[in-house]
C-alpha positions in Angstrom: -19.9 -9.4 -4.8 -17.4 -9.6 -1.9 -13.8 -9.9 -3.1 -11.1 -12.0 -1.4 -8.2 -10.1 0.1 -4.8 -11.5 -0.4 -1.3 -10.1 0.3 1.7 -10.6 -1.9 4.8 -11.9 -0.1 6.4 -8.5 -0.3 3.3 -6.8 1.1 3.3 -9.2 4.0 7.0 -8.2 4.6 5.9 -4.5 4.3 3.3 -5.1 7.1 6.0 -6.7 9.3 8.2 -3.6 8.6 5.3 -1.3 9.5 4.8 -3.2 12.8 8.5 -2.8 13.6 8.5 0.9 12.8 5.4 1.5 15.0 6.9 -0.5 17.8 10.2 1.4 17.6 8.3 4.7 17.8 5.9 3.6 20.6 7.8 0.8 22.4 4.4 -0.8 22.8 3.4 -4.2 21.4 -0.3 -3.3 21.8 0.1 -0.1 19.8 2.0 -1.8 17.0 -0.5 -4.7 16.9 -3.5 -2.2 16.8 -1.9 0.0 14.1 -1.4 -2.9 11.7 -4.8 -4.3 12.6 -6.4 -1.0 11.7 -4.4 -0.7 8.5 -5.6 -4.2 7.5 -9.2 -3.1 8.4 -8.9 -0.2 6.0 -8.2 -2.7 3.3 -11.0 -5.0 4.4 -13.3 -2.1 3.9 -12.5 -2.3 0.2 -13.7 -5.9 -0.2 -17.2 -4.9 -1.3 -16.2 -2.0 -3.5 -12.5 -2.2 -4.4 -12.7 0.5 -7.0 -13.5 3.1 -4.3 -9.7 3.2 -3.6 -7.7 6.0 -5.2 -6.7 5.0 -8.7 -2.9 5.4 -9.2 -1.6 7.1 -12.3 2.0 7.1 -13.4 3.3 9.4 -16.2 -0.3 10.3 -16.9 -1.5 6.7 -17.4 -3.7 4.5 -15.2 -1.6 1.7 -13.7 -4.3 -0.7 -12.6 -3.3 -0.1 -9.0 -5.5 1.5 -6.4 -4.4 2.9 -3.0 -5.7 3.2 0.5 -4.1 5.7 2.8 -4.0 4.9 6.5 -2.2 7.4 8.7 1.4 7.5 7.5 1.2 4.5 5.1 -0.3 3.7 1.7 -1.4 0.3 0.7 -1.4 -0.4 -3.1 -3.6 -3.1 -4.5 -4.8 -4.6 -7.8 -8.1 -6.3 -8.6 -7.8 -9.7 -10.2 -11.1 -11.4 -10.9 -12.7 -11.9 -7.5 -9.6 -11.0 -5.5 -7.9 -7.9 -4.2 -4.2 -8.4 -4.2 -2.3 -6.0 -1.9 1.0 -5.4 -3.7 2.9 -3.1 -1.4 2.4 -1.1 1.8 4.7 1.9 1.8 5.4 5.0 3.9 3.4 7.8 2.3 6.2 10.4 2.4 8.6 8.1 0.6 9.1 8.2 -3.2 6.7 5.3 -3.6 6.5 5.9 -7.3 10.2 5.0 -7.6 9.6 2.0 -5.4 6.7 0.8 -7.4 7.9 1.6 -10.9 11.7 2.0 -10.7 11.7 5.7 -11.5 10.1 8.7 -9.8 7.3 10.2 -11.8 8.9 13.6 -11.5 12.5 12.6 -12.3 14.1 14.5 -15.2 14.7 12.4 -18.3 18.5 12.9 -18.0 18.6 11.9 -14.3 20.7 8.8 -13.8 18.6 7.2 -11.0 
């Protein structure tokens, strides 16, 4: 079975932000276009076997999200029926757990984040 690949509206915005960041670093439209294209191709590779992505756990529990790492970014996706829905594309060195779940996995319980 080959799954359909869809992007949530926020993931589409994330890809636009990635393009902007790569363009700002390189000042090259071609470089930014190629970078985002290659990132999308990394996700396309999961269309046949989506569960080969890295399963994401949070607070010791599986979340139903998988990730694909491409250079400095991570794409997070869920499997729904015959579709792979890309939920977010985030900088890999960010606190992506906080972005995804509202709280860092390693935050102390008495933190007031």
